[in-house]
C-alpha positions, -999 to +999 in steps of 0.1 A: -809-724-697-792-718-729-796-681-726-781-682-691-751-700-703-748-675-731-749-646-707-724-663-684-701-669-714-704-633-725-696-621-689-666-644-686-653-632-720-658-595-710-639-601-678-610-617-696-610-590-723-611-563-696-582-579-677-562-582-708-570-546-718-560-532-683-528-552-684-520-537-718-527-502-705-506-507-674-477-520-696-479-490-718-480-466-688-450-484-673-431-481-706-439-443-706-426-439-670-395-458-678-389-436-708-394-405-687-370-419-661-344-426-688-348-391-701-343-376-666-313-398-660-298-386-693-305-349-683-288-355-649-259-372-665-255-343-689-256-318-660-231-339-640-208-339-670-211-302-674-203-297-636-173-320-640-160-300-669-167-268-649-149-282-618-119-293-640-117-257-654-118-242-618-092-267-606-069-257-634-074-220-625-067-227-588-037-248-597-023-220-618-030-195-591-013-217-564+017-222-587+020-184-591+016-178-554+043-205-546+066-188-571+060-154-556+066-168-521+097-185-533+111-153-548+101-134-517+119-159-494+148-159-517+150-121-516+148-121-478+174-148-475+198-129-498+191-097-477+199-116-444+230-131-460+240-096-471+235-082-436+255-110-421+283-105-446+282-068-437+284-075-400+312-100-406+331-074-426+326-048-398+338-074-372+368-082-393+376-044-396+373-040-358+396-070-352+421-056-376+419-022-358+423-039-324+453-058-338+469-026-350+461-009-316+476-038-297+507-039-318+511-001-311+506-006-274+532-034-274+557-012-291+549+016-266+553-008-237+587-020-249+598+016-254+586+026-219+604-004-205+636+007-220+631+042-207+623+030-172+655+009-172+674+041-180+655+060-153+662+034-127+699+038-133+696+076-130+674+073-099+699+050-081+726+076-087+704+104-075+693+084-044+729+080-034+735+117-037+703+124-016+714+100+011+747+119+014+729+153+016+704+139+042+733+128+064+748+162+061+714+179+070+709+156+100+744+164+113+737+202+109+703+199+126+719+180+155+745+207+160+718+234+159+697+216+185+727+213+208+734+250+204+698+259+212+698+237+243+730+253+255+715+289+250+680+282+265+692+258+292+662+234+282+662+201+265+643+195+232+615+176+250+610+203+276+609+230+250+584+211+230+560+205+260+562+242+269+553+252+234+524+227+233+510+241+266+511+277+254+494+267+221+467+248+241+458+279+262+457+301+231+435+276+212+411+273+241+405+310+244+400+313+206+376+283+206+355+298+234+352+330+214+341+310+183+316+289+204+300+320+218+296+335+183+282+302+170+257+299+199+245+335+193+242+329+156+223+297+162+198+314+185+191+341+160+187+315+132+165+292+154+142+321+162+138+330+125+132+294+115+107+289+144+087+320+133+088+308+097+075+273+106+047+288+127+037+311+100+037+284+074+017+261+097-009+288+103-012+295+065-015+258+055-037+245+083-074+250+089-086+265+122-108+238+138-088+206+137-103+191+169-138+196+156-131+179+123-116+149+141-137+145+172-173+157+163-199+142+139-230+163+131-262+141+129-289+159+109-326+153+118-358+162+101-373+182+129-366+191+165-394+169+179-371+139+175-347+154+201-373+148+229-377+111+219-339+106+218-336+121+253-364+100+267-382+102+300-358+116+326-330+112+301-331+074+301-327+069+263-297+093+259-280+078+290-284+043+276-272+054+242-241+071+256-233+041+279-236+016+250-216+036+224-191+056+246-200+088+227-213+120+242-245+130+225-249+168+226-285+181+221-287+219+223-305+247+205-288+239+171-317+236+146-322+201+131-288+188+143-274+166+171-236+165+178-218+132+185-186+139+203-158+114+209-122+109+198-127+073+185-141+075+149-154+039+151-175+047+181-189+078+165-198+058+134-216+032+155-235+060+173-244+077+141-258+046+124-276+035+156-293+069+159-303+067+122-318+032+126-336+042+159-352+073+143-362+053+112-377+025+133-395+048+157-391+026+188-366+043+211-362+028+245-332+014+264-338-023+255-342-014+218-311+009+219-290-020+233-302-043+205-297-018+178-262-008+190-251-044+192-263-051+157-247-019+144-213-029+159-215-061+139-223-042+107-194-018+112-170-047+118-182-063+086-178-030+068-142-028+081-134-062+067-150-053+033-131-020+032-098-039+039-106-064+011-114-037-014-082-018-006-060-049-010-077-058-043-075-023-057-037-023-049-033-057-066-019-074-035-026-111-028-022-138-001-026-114+028-037-127+061-074-119+070-063-103+103-040-079+084-069-072+060-091-063+090-064-040+104-062-023+070-100-017+070-097-002+105-073+024+091-104+041+075-115+052+110-081+063+123-061+095+118-024+101+121-016+137+130-050+146+115-043+127+083-066+098+074-045+067+081-059+046+052-056+074+026-020+080+039-011+043+037-026+039+002-006+069-009+026+056+006+020+022-011+016+037-045+046+061-041+067+031-029+057+010-059+065+038-083+099+045-067+108+008-065+099+003-102+121+033-111+150+018-092+145-017-107+133-033-075+102-054-068+072-029-068+048-055-053+069-059-021+074-021-018+036-015-022+029-042+004+053-027+029+040+008+022+004-002+029+013-020+061+040+005+074+016+021+100-003-011+109+011-008+145-010+023+151-042+002+148-032-024+174-048-019+208-022-038+229+015-034+237+012+004+238+047+007+253+063-003+220+068+022+191+042+017+164+069+007+138+082-021+160+047-032+169+037-032+132+068-053+125+058-078+152+023-080+138+036-086+102+059-113+114+031-129+134+010-132+102+039-145+081+048-115+060+082-117+042+113-106+061+121-077+038+085-064+042+088-068+080+121-050+081+107-021+060+078-017+085+101-018+115+128+005+101+107+033+086+113+055+118+149+041+123+140+020+153+159-009+138+187-011+111+176-012+075+185-045+058+170-041+023+165-013-002+127-014+003+131+000+038+146+034+028+120+037+000+091+032+024+107+057+048+111+083+021+076+078+007+062+081+043+079+114+047+067+126+012+031+118+021+032+134+055+051+165+044+025+177+019+011+211+029-018+207+053-015+169+054-009+165+091-020+182+123+002+172+153-020+190+179-050+167+172-029+136+175-015+147+208-051+155+220-063+120+209-033+103+226-042+122+259-078+109+256-066+073+250-042+075+280-071+087+301-092+056+292-061+034+296-055+046+332-091+039+341-090+004+325-060-006+346-082-008+378-097-041+386-135-044+382-136-017+354-157-029+324-157+001+301-144+036+302-151+066+280-134+100+278-161+126+268-166+164+269-133+168+249-114+151+277-129+172+305-149+142+318-141+105+322-169+080+327-159+047+342-184+018+342-177-009+368-193-043+374-218-044+402-208-079+411-171-071+413-171-036+429-190-022+459-202+014+463-173+021+487-148+006+462-163+027+434-156+059+455-121+046+461-115+041+424-128+076+417-104+092+443-073+071+433-079+076+396-082+114+400-049+114+420-031+093+394-043+115+365-030+146+384+004+130+389+009+114+355-008+137+330-007+173+318-040+188+307-058+222+307-085+229+333-099+200+353-112+165+346-144+151+361-142+114+370-176+097+371-177+061+383-210+043+373-221+012+392-252-003+376-272-033+388-293-052+362-318-079+369-324-100+338-347-130+335-366-147+306-403-158+304-406-191+286 
């Protein structure tokens, strides 16, 4: 028991001693750590002090530099100010010298005016004396003239009025005979000059112009891979080609030409629709009347969309804004129209750019001039009111879509149909003449030919019951499609006879024109 207590006491003492020893060790380690921290703080304080000193030195340097810069800027501003003051003083001195010169000039002019006034007063006195003398002499001359006239009347036994009338009559007869001689000479000279100028114009036209204008404007060549496709386009008993011609209004010529089909028609939009439709049908491979009708309808929509896009691109390229969408559509249609053989869109763009340049040179608004130049031939695209000149029709269209009055006036006056009211109008007229007068730009024969074809179609459309009409074979054939519900077979014959008689009476054309009236009945139903 005593031993146990002894061991317990020893254990307790050892625990206490260990605890005290560990506490002592921890205290020493804490003191070491605090010393280390103090040393680190002293180092950081030292570094901060060094940085503060360095910052003070840099601040002093920057301060000195800024002071130097401020002084330099001050001296620079001072020099510029002194220069400006010197220039102003010089100008003031020059102005003072001019004023002094003007004062001296004015004083001289005043002296001259006073001197001239004195001289004029002297002259007035002299003139009054001279006028009195002249009046006396005039009275003497009148008296002598009266006496001479009385003597002549006594000798000739005629009064002065009778003698005057006889003299006038004799002079009239002599003048008439001389005038007739001059007129005859002028007429002969004019005939000779006209013949020479006519020959010159014809020679220049032949030299400048290519040979086959009608082919360039009325025929499109469609290339194919092989001649086997031709049979598929024709179809059984010609059903496919007839359907394609009826839907597009274009004559499709399939002959012995290798790897080529000709699309003939005066309307470029129809030719483009026919070309794209043929391309799609050949690519698709399914060529039959129903498919042809579907493809042609789809192609017409695509061409209409292309016309709108072309109009938008043209307006954007020219930098024009806020133009009505219908006008933009008409601008796009210009791509497929020709004026005397000249592409109408290219001509209008050229006129627009020329007008803008000329307006800018004259100090006018180039945007308005460009707008009027682009729209000046817009009346050629319209398909109604054919009895109006295209300039007036274009002006009406521009007014309808709220174009500005000066632009509308320039459109209507570019061929002198109305009076010009602004300076833009003569600019557009001149630029139109410049564009059309370039060598080889226009071909009037083609335009007359196209107008004849359009008139042919217009005459046929004037009959009731006519749905579509197409002039083909270069105007040698007119195909007229009538509605089966509206026109009977007998009425179709009557239309053919009356139309042929009307064409003979109202039109001039070479050869003969074949009128074909087509009356087709379709039975359509749907299986649901």
